[in-house]
Z-matrix of the N, CA and C atoms (Angstrom, degrees):
N
C 1 1.467
C 2 1.546 1 107.50
N 3 1.350 2 115.21 1 120.27
C 4 1.483 3 117.03 2 177.81
C 5 1.520 4 109.86 3 -76.21
N 6 1.347 5 116.18 4 173.87
C 7 1.466 6 120.85 5 -171.67
C 8 1.528 7 111.04 6 -65.67
N 9 1.341 8 117.30 7 -40.66
C 10 1.463 9 120.28 8 178.12
C 11 1.521 10 110.16 9 -57.22
N 12 1.323 11 116.97 10 -46.06
C 13 1.460 12 120.77 11 179.74
C 14 1.535 13 111.32 12 -64.92
N 15 1.303 14 114.89 13 -40.43
C 16 1.462 15 120.27 14 179.94
C 17 1.555 16 110.15 15 -58.80
N 18 1.298 17 116.67 16 -48.10
C 19 1.454 18 121.37 17 -179.93
C 20 1.522 19 111.49 18 -67.59
N 21 1.332 20 116.63 19 -38.08
C 22 1.483 21 119.44 20 -178.11
C 23 1.518 22 111.70 21 -70.91
N 24 1.328 23 117.05 22 -30.40
C 25 1.478 24 119.88 23 -174.04
C 26 1.503 25 115.31 24 -99.97
N 27 1.334 26 118.03 25 -10.13
C 28 1.457 27 117.94 26 177.11
C 29 1.516 28 111.28 27 -68.85
N 30 1.325 29 115.93 28 137.35
C 31 1.477 30 121.52 29 176.22
C 32 1.512 31 109.69 30 -134.72
N 33 1.317 32 116.85 31 154.75
C 34 1.453 33 121.29 32 169.78
C 35 1.510 34 105.68 33 -86.83
N 36 1.346 35 115.38 34 108.72
C 37 1.478 36 121.37 35 -171.00
C 38 1.506 37 109.65 36 -90.77
N 39 1.331 38 115.66 37 131.07
C 40 1.467 39 120.18 38 179.26
C 41 1.521 40 113.99 39 -93.12
N 42 1.338 41 116.66 40 -21.26
C 43 1.459 42 119.70 41 -173.99
C 44 1.505 43 108.13 42 -126.42
N 45 1.353 44 114.60 43 117.97
C 46 1.468 45 122.37 44 179.02
C 47 1.531 46 110.14 45 -106.19
N 48 1.317 47 114.49 46 156.73
C 49 1.465 48 119.77 47 173.40
C 50 1.533 49 108.60 48 -87.58
N 51 1.347 50 117.52 49 107.14
C 52 1.474 51 118.66 50 -177.95
C 53 1.515 52 114.86 51 -68.50
N 54 1.359 53 117.63 52 -10.61
C 55 1.436 54 121.13 53 178.97
C 56 1.517 55 113.49 54 -85.93
N 57 1.343 56 117.75 55 -13.41
C 58 1.444 57 121.73 56 -178.16
C 59 1.527 58 109.41 57 -100.54
N 60 1.291 59 116.39 58 112.10
C 61 1.474 60 121.28 59 -178.13
C 62 1.525 61 110.59 60 -80.96
N 63 1.334 62 114.73 61 159.60
C 64 1.452 63 123.52 62 170.25
C 65 1.523 64 106.87 63 -106.86
N 66 1.289 65 116.00 64 115.95
C 67 1.481 66 119.67 65 -176.23
C 68 1.541 67 110.09 66 -64.69
N 69 1.305 68 112.94 67 154.00
C 70 1.516 69 117.62 68 177.95
C 71 1.516 70 108.97 69 -63.89
N 72 1.314 71 117.42 70 -37.08
C 73 1.470 72 120.17 71 178.45
C 74 1.544 73 112.35 72 -60.35
N 75 1.340 74 114.73 73 -46.24
C 76 1.474 75 119.54 74 -178.51
C 77 1.524 76 110.55 75 -67.04
N 78 1.308 77 118.16 76 -39.10
C 79 1.469 78 120.33 77 179.48
C 80 1.514 79 109.84 78 -66.92
N 81 1.315 80 118.03 79 -42.54
C 82 1.459 81 120.34 80 178.13
C 83 1.540 82 111.16 81 -64.44
N 84 1.313 83 116.81 82 -37.47
C 85 1.475 84 120.66 83 176.58
C 86 1.527 85 110.57 84 -61.11
N 87 1.333 86 116.00 85 -43.53
C 88 1.466 87 121.41 86 178.58
C 89 1.513 88 111.36 87 -61.63
N 90 1.309 89 116.54 88 -46.67
C 91 1.464 90 120.64 89 -179.06
C 92 1.547 91 110.62 90 -67.01
N 93 1.301 92 114.79 91 -41.19
C 94 1.490 93 120.28 92 179.17
C 95 1.542 94 110.68 93 -60.80
N 96 1.314 95 116.41 94 -41.08
C 97 1.458 96 120.71 95 179.05
C 98 1.544 97 110.74 96 -67.08
N 99 1.335 98 116.34 97 -44.49
C 100 1.472 99 120.47 98 179.33
C 101 1.514 100 112.47 99 -66.32
N 102 1.333 101 116.18 100 -25.22
C 103 1.469 102 119.81 101 -179.71
C 104 1.530 103 113.10 102 -65.64
N 105 1.311 104 117.39 103 -10.42
C 106 1.470 105 120.01 104 174.36
C 107 1.510 106 113.29 105 -81.85
N 108 1.322 107 117.63 106 3.65
C 109 1.444 108 123.42 107 176.63
C 110 1.516 109 111.52 108 -58.19
N 111 1.347 110 117.68 109 137.06
C 112 1.463 111 119.10 110 176.02
C 113 1.529 112 111.05 111 -73.48
N 114 1.336 113 114.97 112 155.73
C 115 1.470 114 120.82 113 176.38
C 116 1.531 115 108.20 114 -152.25
N 117 1.315 116 115.76 115 160.88
C 118 1.452 117 122.09 116 -179.78
C 119 1.517 118 110.27 117 -58.29
N 120 1.372 119 118.35 118 123.69
C 121 1.425 120 124.50 119 -176.77
C 122 1.538 121 113.13 120 53.61
N 123 1.329 122 115.25 121 19.78
C 124 1.470 123 120.93 122 -179.58
C 125 1.523 124 112.07 123 60.45
N 126 1.346 125 118.56 124 30.17
C 127 1.446 126 121.67 125 -173.95
C 128 1.536 127 113.84 126 -77.38
N 129 1.311 128 116.24 127 -23.45
C 130 1.468 129 121.49 128 171.94
C 131 1.536 130 112.82 129 51.47
N 132 1.326 131 118.82 130 60.20
C 133 1.479 132 119.58 131 -172.01
C 134 1.533 133 113.42 132 -81.83
N 135 1.316 134 117.92 133 37.35
C 136 1.447 135 121.25 134 -178.09
C 137 1.510 136 111.42 135 -113.24
N 138 1.315 137 113.85 136 148.91
C 139 1.463 138 122.76 137 172.32
C 140 1.526 139 109.56 138 -143.71
N 141 1.308 140 117.01 139 164.25
C 142 1.458 141 121.11 140 179.71
C 143 1.526 142 109.46 141 -132.89
N 144 1.327 143 115.10 142 141.98
C 145 1.431 144 121.86 143 163.95
C 146 1.509 145 107.20 144 -106.05
N 147 1.323 146 118.41 145 128.50
C 148 1.453 147 122.49 146 -175.61
C 149 1.544 148 108.73 147 -104.37
N 150 1.300 149 116.45 148 120.02
C 151 1.466 150 122.54 149 179.00
C 152 1.520 151 109.86 150 -107.96
N 153 1.320 152 116.40 151 123.20
C 154 1.463 153 121.64 152 -179.67
C 155 1.523 154 112.16 153 -125.64
N 156 1.306 155 117.84 154 -34.18
C 157 1.454 156 120.47 155 -172.15
C 158 1.536 157 109.78 156 -76.01
N 159 1.356 158 115.65 157 145.88
C 160 1.499 159 117.68 158 178.04
C 161 1.530 160 113.14 159 -56.38
N 162 1.350 161 116.59 160 -34.70
C 163 1.471 162 119.06 161 179.93
C 164 1.510 163 111.73 162 -65.62
N 165 1.304 164 118.71 163 -45.27
C 166 1.450 165 121.79 164 -179.88
C 167 1.526 166 111.62 165 -65.86
N 168 1.316 167 116.45 166 -41.65
C 169 1.458 168 119.19 167 179.57
C 170 1.526 169 111.55 168 -68.97
N 171 1.318 170 118.37 169 -32.79
C 172 1.441 171 121.87 170 175.23
C 173 1.528 172 110.26 171 -65.16
N 174 1.342 173 116.47 172 -41.95
C 175 1.453 174 120.66 173 176.74
C 176 1.533 175 111.23 174 -59.21
N 177 1.333 176 114.55 175 -41.93
C 178 1.464 177 118.72 176 -179.82
C 179 1.537 178 110.42 177 -69.99
N 180 1.296 179 117.82 178 -40.14
C 181 1.472 180 121.24 179 -179.43
C 182 1.497 181 111.29 180 -55.00
N 183 1.340 182 118.23 181 -40.09
C 184 1.465 183 123.17 182 -178.05
C 185 1.505 184 112.49 183 -62.37
N 186 1.331 185 117.21 184 -26.08
C 187 1.471 186 121.17 185 179.75
C 188 1.525 187 111.81 186 -110.19
N 189 1.342 188 116.04 187 13.05
C 190 1.457 189 122.43 188 -179.91
C 191 1.521 190 111.04 189 -127.99
N 192 1.340 191 114.27 190 46.54
C 193 1.467 192 122.38 191 175.34
C 194 1.519 193 113.29 192 58.30
N 195 1.339 194 117.07 193 23.21
C 196 1.450 195 122.05 194 179.82
C 197 1.524 196 114.12 195 52.90
N 198 1.329 197 115.94 196 37.70
C 199 1.439 198 120.36 197 -179.99
C 200 1.559 199 109.38 198 -71.97
N 201 1.336 200 116.49 199 125.17
C 202 1.477 201 119.66 200 -177.68
C 203 1.478 202 114.50 201 -57.33
N 204 1.337 203 119.65 202 -31.97
C 205 1.451 204 121.18 203 -174.90
C 206 1.528 205 110.77 204 -67.12
N 207 1.333 206 118.43 205 -18.15
C 208 1.464 207 119.85 206 -179.34
C 209 1.537 208 108.38 207 -66.96
N 210 1.298 209 118.95 208 -35.93
C 211 1.439 210 121.21 209 179.01
C 212 1.524 211 113.49 210 -94.16
N 213 1.340 212 117.01 211 -25.23
C 214 1.457 213 120.64 212 -179.16
C 215 1.550 214 110.97 213 -75.55
N 216 1.328 215 117.93 214 -39.98
C 217 1.461 216 120.75 215 -179.28
C 218 1.527 217 108.54 216 -65.41
N 219 1.335 218 118.22 217 137.01
C 220 1.457 219 119.42 218 -179.72
C 221 1.547 220 113.09 219 -67.57
N 222 1.345 221 116.22 220 -23.90
C 223 1.463 222 120.09 221 178.98
C 224 1.518 223 109.83 222 -135.51
N 225 1.312 224 116.28 223 134.68
C 226 1.473 225 119.71 224 171.34
C 227 1.511 226 107.35 225 -127.27
N 228 1.310 227 116.19 226 131.25
C 229 1.447 228 122.80 227 179.97
C 230 1.519 229 111.17 228 -104.72
N 231 1.315 230 116.44 229 129.55
C 232 1.459 231 121.57 230 169.31
C 233 1.520 232 105.39 231 -92.91
N 234 1.315 233 115.14 232 112.58
C 235 1.459 234 121.54 233 -174.74
C 236 1.548 235 108.34 234 -89.91
N 237 1.325 236 116.73 235 124.21
C 238 1.442 237 122.21 236 -173.20
C 239 1.531 238 110.81 237 -115.24
N 240 1.329 239 115.13 238 140.65
C 241 1.473 240 121.30 239 179.50
C 242 1.521 241 107.72 240 -121.39
N 243 1.333 242 116.47 241 116.53
C 244 1.462 243 121.87 242 -174.32
C 245 1.506 244 111.05 243 -84.23
N 246 1.321 245 115.95 244 106.86
C 247 1.483 246 122.00 245 -178.34
C 248 1.542 247 111.49 246 -71.40
N 249 1.304 248 117.64 247 -9.89
C 250 1.459 249 121.97 248 178.53
C 251 1.524 250 111.37 249 -106.66
N 252 1.357 251 116.01 250 11.13
C 253 1.469 252 120.04 251 -174.01
C 254 1.500 253 114.76 252 -75.90
N 255 1.356 254 117.20 253 10.10
C 256 1.455 255 121.47 254 176.51
C 257 1.554 256 111.65 255 -113.17
N 258 1.332 257 117.15 256 -6.05
C 259 1.449 258 121.79 257 -169.07
C 260 1.534 259 112.75 258 -77.45
N 261 1.313 260 114.84 259 145.20
C 262 1.493 261 122.08 260 174.32
C 263 1.553 262 106.89 261 -61.13
N 264 1.311 263 114.20 262 135.27
C 265 1.457 264 119.99 263 -179.82
C 266 1.514 265 115.66 264 92.10
N 267 1.327 266 116.87 265 -14.72
C 268 1.452 267 121.30 266 174.32
C 269 1.510 268 108.44 267 -61.03
N 270 1.320 269 120.46 268 133.80
C 271 1.469 270 120.99 269 -174.54
C 272 1.514 271 113.45 270 -59.19
N 273 1.326 272 118.66 271 -37.37
C 274 1.468 273 119.19 272 179.22
C 275 1.503 274 112.79 273 -76.01
N 276 1.343 275 117.31 274 -31.26
C 277 1.464 276 120.89 275 174.10
C 278 1.530 277 108.45 276 -62.37
N 279 1.326 278 116.32 277 -45.39
C 280 1.453 279 118.35 278 177.64
C 281 1.532 280 111.97 279 -62.24
N 282 1.283 281 116.69 280 -40.47
C 283 1.481 282 121.03 281 178.80
C 284 1.531 283 109.75 282 -61.59
N 285 1.337 284 117.10 283 -45.70
C 286 1.458 285 121.59 284 -179.51
C 287 1.527 286 110.50 285 -59.99
N 288 1.338 287 116.04 286 -48.49
C 289 1.454 288 119.29 287 -177.64
C 290 1.527 289 111.37 288 -62.67
N 291 1.336 290 114.99 289 -45.26
C 292 1.481 291 119.06 290 -178.78
C 293 1.537 292 111.37 291 -63.28
N 294 1.317 293 115.51 292 -36.77
C 295 1.483 294 118.35 293 177.96
C 296 1.514 295 112.25 294 -68.67
N 297 1.351 296 116.35 295 -36.18
C 298 1.454 297 119.76 296 177.74
C 299 1.537 298 110.99 297 -67.26
N 300 1.337 299 115.28 298 -37.94
C 301 1.476 300 118.39 299 175.97
C 302 1.522 301 109.98 300 -65.19
N 303 1.305 302 115.68 301 -41.92
C 304 1.480 303 120.08 302 -178.32
C 305 1.528 304 111.05 303 -64.39
N 306 1.342 305 117.65 304 -34.83
C 307 1.442 306 121.67 305 -179.37
C 308 1.515 307 113.81 306 -83.08
N 309 1.341 308 116.96 307 -11.11
C 310 1.447 309 121.03 308 -177.79
C 311 1.502 310 115.13 309 89.99
N 312 1.361 311 117.29 310 1.85
C 313 1.449 312 120.98 311 178.89
C 314 1.515 313 112.05 312 -71.29
N 315 1.342 314 116.40 313 -25.45
C 316 1.480 315 122.05 314 176.05
C 317 1.532 316 108.45 315 -141.31
N 318 1.328 317 115.62 316 168.16
C 319 1.442 318 120.85 317 173.51
C 320 1.538 319 108.04 318 -119.71
N 321 1.301 320 116.27 319 160.30
C 322 1.465 321 121.40 320 -176.51
C 323 1.506 322 111.02 321 -55.27
N 324 1.325 323 118.32 322 -35.82
C 325 1.465 324 121.77 323 -177.72
C 326 1.530 325 113.27 324 -65.99
N 327 1.336 326 118.23 325 -10.06
C 328 1.451 327 121.47 326 178.71
C 329 1.517 328 113.09 327 -90.88
N 330 1.299 329 117.86 328 5.71
C 331 1.454 330 120.59 329 -178.47
C 332 1.563 331 113.27 330 -54.79
N 333 1.299 332 116.31 331 -45.91
C 334 1.455 333 120.48 332 -178.68
C 335 1.537 334 110.53 333 -68.72
N 336 1.333 335 115.82 334 -40.81
C 337 1.458 336 117.42 335 176.19
C 338 1.507 337 112.22 336 -59.95
N 339 1.336 338 115.60 337 -41.58
C 340 1.458 339 121.01 338 -179.64
C 341 1.520 340 110.30 339 -63.62
N 342 1.333 341 116.67 340 -42.25
C 343 1.473 342 120.98 341 177.17
C 344 1.497 343 111.73 342 -62.97
N 345 1.345 344 117.16 343 -45.07
C 346 1.492 345 121.10 344 -178.28
C 347 1.511 346 110.33 345 -65.24
N 348 1.365 347 117.65 346 -39.86
C 349 1.451 348 120.74 347 -179.62
C 350 1.519 349 111.20 348 -65.01
N 351 1.298 350 117.39 349 -42.94
C 352 1.460 351 120.97 350 177.83
C 353 1.506 352 110.75 351 -63.60
N 354 1.315 353 116.26 352 -44.66
C 355 1.481 354 120.13 353 179.75
C 356 1.501 355 111.50 354 -59.61
N 357 1.314 356 116.62 355 -43.26
C 358 1.459 357 121.44 356 -178.39
C 359 1.554 358 111.54 357 -67.93
N 360 1.287 359 115.86 358 -43.01
C 361 1.465 360 119.40 359 -177.40
C 362 1.525 361 112.37 360 -75.73
N 363 1.326 362 117.50 361 -38.75
C 364 1.457 363 119.61 362 -166.78
C 365 1.510 364 115.08 363 -120.81
N 366 1.344 365 119.07 364 -18.12
C 367 1.444 366 120.19 365 -166.36
C 368 1.513 367 116.86 366 -111.68
N 369 1.355 368 117.46 367 2.76
C 370 1.466 369 118.34 368 -172.54
C 371 1.521 370 113.03 369 -75.54
N 372 1.301 371 118.45 370 -15.99
C 373 1.492 372 120.31 371 -179.09
C 374 1.516 373 106.78 372 -156.20
N 375 1.333 374 113.22 373 163.74
C 376 1.498 375 119.65 374 176.52
C 377 1.512 376 108.40 375 -64.29
N 378 1.335 377 117.49 376 -33.94
C 379 1.471 378 121.40 377 -179.72
C 380 1.529 379 110.03 378 -63.59
N 381 1.366 380 116.28 379 -44.68
C 382 1.437 381 119.19 380 179.13
C 383 1.523 382 112.91 381 -65.72
N 384 1.328 383 117.24 382 -37.30
C 385 1.451 384 120.64 383 178.51
C 386 1.524 385 110.58 384 -63.67
N 387 1.309 386 116.65 385 -44.44
C 388 1.433 387 120.49 386 -179.09
C 389 1.543 388 110.72 387 -66.67
N 390 1.339 389 114.87 388 -42.52
C 391 1.491 390 117.85 389 178.14
C 392 1.498 391 112.78 390 -61.99
N 393 1.330 392 116.75 391 -41.67
C 394 1.479 393 121.59 392 176.13
C 395 1.529 394 111.08 393 -55.83
N 396 1.334 395 114.47 394 -51.66
C 397 1.460 396 119.12 395 -176.08
C 398 1.513 397 112.12 396 -65.51
N 399 1.311 398 116.66 397 -47.23
C 400 1.480 399 119.50 398 -174.11
C 401 1.474 400 113.53 399 -74.59
N 402 1.358 401 117.70 400 -35.70
C 403 1.452 402 121.37 401 178.77
C 404 1.526 403 110.18 402 -61.35
N 405 1.333 404 115.69 403 -53.26
C 406 1.446 405 119.64 404 -177.36
C 407 1.522 406 112.02 405 -66.72
N 408 1.323 407 117.49 406 -39.35
C 409 1.461 408 120.37 407 178.66
C 410 1.522 409 111.66 408 -68.37
N 411 1.336 410 117.16 409 -29.97
C 412 1.441 411 120.98 410 173.45
C 413 1.522 412 112.91 411 -61.86
N 414 1.363 413 115.02 412 -40.03
C 415 1.483 414 118.20 413 174.33
C 416 1.547 415 110.21 414 -58.19
N 417 1.299 416 113.74 415 -45.71
C 418 1.502 417 119.53 416 -178.47
C 419 1.530 418 111.06 417 -63.05
N 420 1.344 419 116.64 418 -44.09
C 421 1.453 420 120.53 419 -178.63
C 422 1.561 421 111.12 420 -61.53
N 423 1.341 422 117.31 421 -41.08
C 424 1.444 423 119.21 422 177.09
C 425 1.518 424 111.05 423 -64.52
N 426 1.326 425 116.75 424 -40.68
C 427 1.467 426 120.58 425 176.69
C 428 1.509 427 110.10 426 -61.49
N 429 1.318 428 119.11 427 -39.63
C 430 1.474 429 121.39 428 176.38
C 431 1.511 430 110.61 429 -57.41
N 432 1.339 431 117.24 430 -46.10
C 433 1.453 432 120.65 431 -177.25
C 434 1.512 433 111.72 432 -65.97
N 435 1.323 434 117.60 433 -39.17
C 436 1.452 435 120.53 434 -179.04
C 437 1.535 436 110.05 435 -74.12
N 438 1.313 437 117.62 436 -39.73
C 439 1.444 438 120.34 437 175.89
C 440 1.525 439 111.51 438 -61.32
N 441 1.322 440 116.61 439 -44.16
C 442 1.451 441 121.29 440 177.58
C 443 1.502 442 112.81 441 -57.63
N 444 1.342 443 115.30 442 -46.25
C 445 1.463 444 119.99 443 179.08
C 446 1.507 445 111.24 444 -62.12
N 447 1.333 446 116.93 445 -41.10
C 448 1.469 447 119.86 446 -179.20
C 449 1.509 448 111.56 447 -64.93
N 450 1.341 449 119.57 448 -22.26
C 451 1.435 450 122.94 449 179.82
C 452 1.538 451 112.67 450 -100.28
N 453 1.359 452 116.58 451 11.05
C 454 1.442 453 120.53 452 175.75
C 455 1.504 454 116.42 453 89.58
N 456 1.345 455 115.94 454 11.86
C 457 1.453 456 121.24 455 177.33
C 458 1.513 457 111.21 456 -100.04
N 459 1.315 458 115.54 457 160.67
C 460 1.477 459 121.54 458 174.66
C 461 1.520 460 108.71 459 -117.02
N 462 1.312 461 117.26 460 157.08
C 463 1.485 462 121.60 461 -176.83
C 464 1.507 463 110.62 462 -141.71
N 465 1.310 464 114.66 463 165.96
C 466 1.448 465 121.71 464 170.31
C 467 1.521 466 109.25 465 -149.53
N 468 1.346 467 117.46 466 114.46
C 469 1.446 468 120.39 467 176.08
C 470 1.527 469 109.90 468 -79.57
N 471 1.317 470 116.73 469 137.41
C 472 1.469 471 121.08 470 -174.48
C 473 1.525 472 112.10 471 -122.73
N 474 1.350 473 115.06 472 124.46
C 475 1.452 474 123.11 473 168.67
C 476 1.515 475 112.71 474 -91.51
N 477 1.318 476 115.46 475 -17.93
C 478 1.465 477 122.11 476 -171.54
C 479 1.500 478 112.91 477 -79.85
N 480 1.329 479 116.98 478 81.33
C 481 1.448 480 121.51 479 177.85
C 482 1.510 481 109.56 480 -157.40
N 483 1.315 482 116.29 481 159.67
C 484 1.463 483 124.01 482 178.39
C 485 1.546 484 106.60 483 -88.55
N 486 1.316 485 115.43 484 106.73
C 487 1.470 486 119.99 485 -174.48
C 488 1.536 487 111.92 486 -56.78
N 489 1.325 488 114.87 487 -48.02
C 490 1.472 489 118.56 488 179.42
C 491 1.516 490 112.18 489 -65.63
N 492 1.348 491 114.45 490 -36.00
C 493 1.458 492 119.41 491 179.27
C 494 1.499 493 113.17 492 -64.50
N 495 1.336 494 116.24 493 -44.80
C 496 1.457 495 121.13 494 178.55
C 497 1.537 496 109.36 495 -63.25
N 498 1.313 497 115.67 496 -45.33
C 499 1.471 498 119.91 497 -179.32
C 500 1.520 499 111.20 498 -57.35
N 501 1.337 500 114.62 499 -45.99
C 502 1.480 501 119.31 500 -178.26
C 503 1.525 502 112.01 501 -69.14
N 504 1.329 503 116.33 502 -43.80
C 505 1.467 504 120.96 503 -176.39
C 506 1.509 505 112.78 504 -61.44
N 507 1.349 506 115.09 505 -34.62
C 508 1.493 507 118.54 506 -174.33
C 509 1.541 508 112.08 507 -113.86
N 510 1.362 509 115.73 508 16.11
C 511 1.473 510 120.88 509 174.59
C 512 1.517 511 113.02 510 55.00
N 513 1.319 512 117.82 511 42.41
C 514 1.451 513 122.31 512 -175.84
C 515 1.513 514 108.71 513 -83.49
N 516 1.335 515 118.31 514 126.01
C 517 1.483 516 120.48 515 -176.63
C 518 1.549 517 111.67 516 -63.04
N 519 1.322 518 115.52 517 156.70
C 520 1.451 519 121.19 518 -173.59
C 521 1.561 520 112.83 519 -66.56
N 522 1.324 521 116.61 520 -21.51
C 523 1.467 522 116.06 521 -179.62
C 524 1.512 523 114.41 522 -70.78
N 525 1.348 524 115.77 523 -14.09
C 526 1.466 525 118.96 524 178.35
C 527 1.504 526 110.61 525 -95.42
N 528 1.351 527 115.50 526 126.10
C 529 1.477 528 121.05 527 165.85
C 530 1.516 529 106.29 528 -87.44
N 531 1.309 530 116.22 529 154.24
C 532 1.485 531 119.86 530 179.83
C 533 1.536 532 106.96 531 -115.68
N 534 1.316 533 120.01 532 93.39
C 535 1.457 534 121.42 533 -176.73
C 536 1.536 535 113.69 534 -68.97
N 537 1.324 536 117.24 535 -31.89
C 538 1.453 537 119.25 536 -177.02
C 539 1.541 538 110.18 537 -168.48
N 540 1.330 539 113.44 538 164.42
C 541 1.474 540 121.53 539 168.23
C 542 1.515 541 104.82 540 -109.44
N 543 1.352 542 116.99 541 151.07
C 544 1.432 543 119.82 542 -177.88
C 545 1.540 544 109.94 543 -133.98
N 546 1.345 545 115.08 544 112.68
C 547 1.478 546 120.59 545 174.70
C 548 1.503 547 108.95 546 -81.25
N 549 1.321 548 116.48 547 138.96
C 550 1.470 549 121.13 548 -177.29
C 551 1.518 550 108.21 549 -136.77
N 552 1.343 551 115.88 550 134.08
C 553 1.446 552 119.54 551 177.56
C 554 1.506 553 113.34 552 177.08
N 555 1.329 554 115.59 553 -155.37
C 556 1.458 555 122.56 554 -179.86
C 557 1.535 556 107.45 555 -118.12
N 558 1.322 557 114.90 556 157.63
C 559 1.448 558 119.73 557 173.00
C 560 1.530 559 109.72 558 -100.09
N 561 1.319 560 117.38 559 166.26
C 562 1.443 561 121.69 560 178.30
C 563 1.524 562 110.32 561 -71.11
N 564 1.329 563 115.92 562 159.41
C 565 1.469 564 120.11 563 -174.79
C 566 1.528 565 112.75 564 -60.70
N 567 1.330 566 116.63 565 -30.39
C 568 1.472 567 120.28 566 -177.44
C 569 1.534 568 112.29 567 -92.25
N 570 1.337 569 117.27 568 14.84
C 571 1.462 570 121.67 569 -177.24
C 572 1.529 571 110.23 570 -63.12
N 573 1.311 572 115.65 571 133.17
C 574 1.472 573 122.77 572 175.58
C 575 1.515 574 107.34 573 -114.48
N 576 1.365 575 118.07 574 111.90
C 577 1.473 576 120.12 575 -178.23
C 578 1.528 577 110.22 576 -64.62
N 579 1.314 578 113.92 577 147.39
C 580 1.467 579 119.70 578 176.62
C 581 1.513 580 109.89 579 -67.01
N 582 1.329 581 115.79 580 153.78
C 583 1.448 582 118.23 581 175.48
C 584 1.532 583 110.52 582 -64.18
N 585 1.326 584 116.91 583 151.77
C 586 1.458 585 118.18 584 -179.59
C 587 1.543 586 110.86 585 -59.91
N 588 1.329 587 116.06 586 142.74
C 589 1.451 588 120.53 587 -179.75
C 590 1.524 589 109.78 588 -83.50
N 591 1.328 590 116.20 589 163.00
C 592 1.449 591 120.78 590 178.38
C 593 1.508 592 109.80 591 -63.02
N 594 1.323 593 115.32 592 138.56
C 595 1.451 594 122.69 593 177.30
C 596 1.526 595 110.19 594 -126.05
N 597 1.309 596 115.52 595 149.20
C 598 1.458 597 120.13 596 174.54
C 599 1.519 598 109.60 597 -59.07
N 600 1.328 599 115.99 598 146.67
C 601 1.475 600 121.37 599 170.67
C 602 1.536 601 108.99 600 -84.04
N 603 1.307 602 114.80 601 164.26
C 604 1.465 603 118.57 602 176.33
C 605 1.509 604 110.41 603 -53.79
N 606 1.349 605 117.44 604 -39.70
C 607 1.454 606 121.54 605 -179.51
C 608 1.545 607 112.35 606 -64.72
N 609 1.340 608 115.77 607 -26.84
C 610 1.446 609 118.89 608 179.11
C 611 1.521 610 111.29 609 -80.90
N 612 1.320 611 116.19 610 -26.44
C 613 1.463 612 121.66 611 -175.07
C 614 1.533 613 111.29 612 -83.54
N 615 1.316 614 116.53 613 -41.75
C 616 1.465 615 121.13 614 -175.12
C 617 1.513 616 109.35 615 -78.44
N 618 1.348 617 117.24 616 124.53
C 619 1.471 618 120.44 617 -177.67
C 620 1.526 619 109.73 618 -130.45
N 621 1.275 620 114.41 619 162.14
C 622 1.493 621 121.96 620 172.29
C 623 1.491 622 106.99 621 -136.11
N 624 1.327 623 117.24 622 158.15
C 625 1.445 624 122.50 623 -179.34
C 626 1.561 625 107.43 624 -130.41
N 627 1.318 626 115.25 625 117.55
C 628 1.466 627 118.97 626 -179.89
C 629 1.536 628 111.85 627 -84.98
């Protein structure tokens, strides 16, 4: 499936076949492919909680507007955006810097510059920290959906949930924002995809300001 077809045929699916499982291998392949998503300074401030058991999905459903797809889909992902994923001393920040030094993209003497640049771009306010985390994690989430579709899976991103409720139910630390939930699975054999929705034209998207 080429990219045009992938974009044209992807749908946000409301009804999953609960009898069709998503193998661990296929899910890992999807995540591994999406992990190639670009991010600011390659900081990759995203994480996933994977819910598979009926009990866990039922817990989530109660704080996600009781949407049936939460329990029908074989896999539901809680997508997490780390608002502290830019800070000095963060284990992944250290990993990123060390890997850049190893590859020759930076030298050890640039450590302070790297810290100052991250602080200026992402750390000057709570608003900037949230924007950093959610923007980059949004890139990753879209890549997850496209990767899933390319491997024969269907998805549905969900905004409809109680943020505080999900955080409390699954003991999610405060540094993580939760941009979305993502249901992943297969549809039934007789599934008829919805017609494509209206989309802006290029002329609607491109703007100028006098």
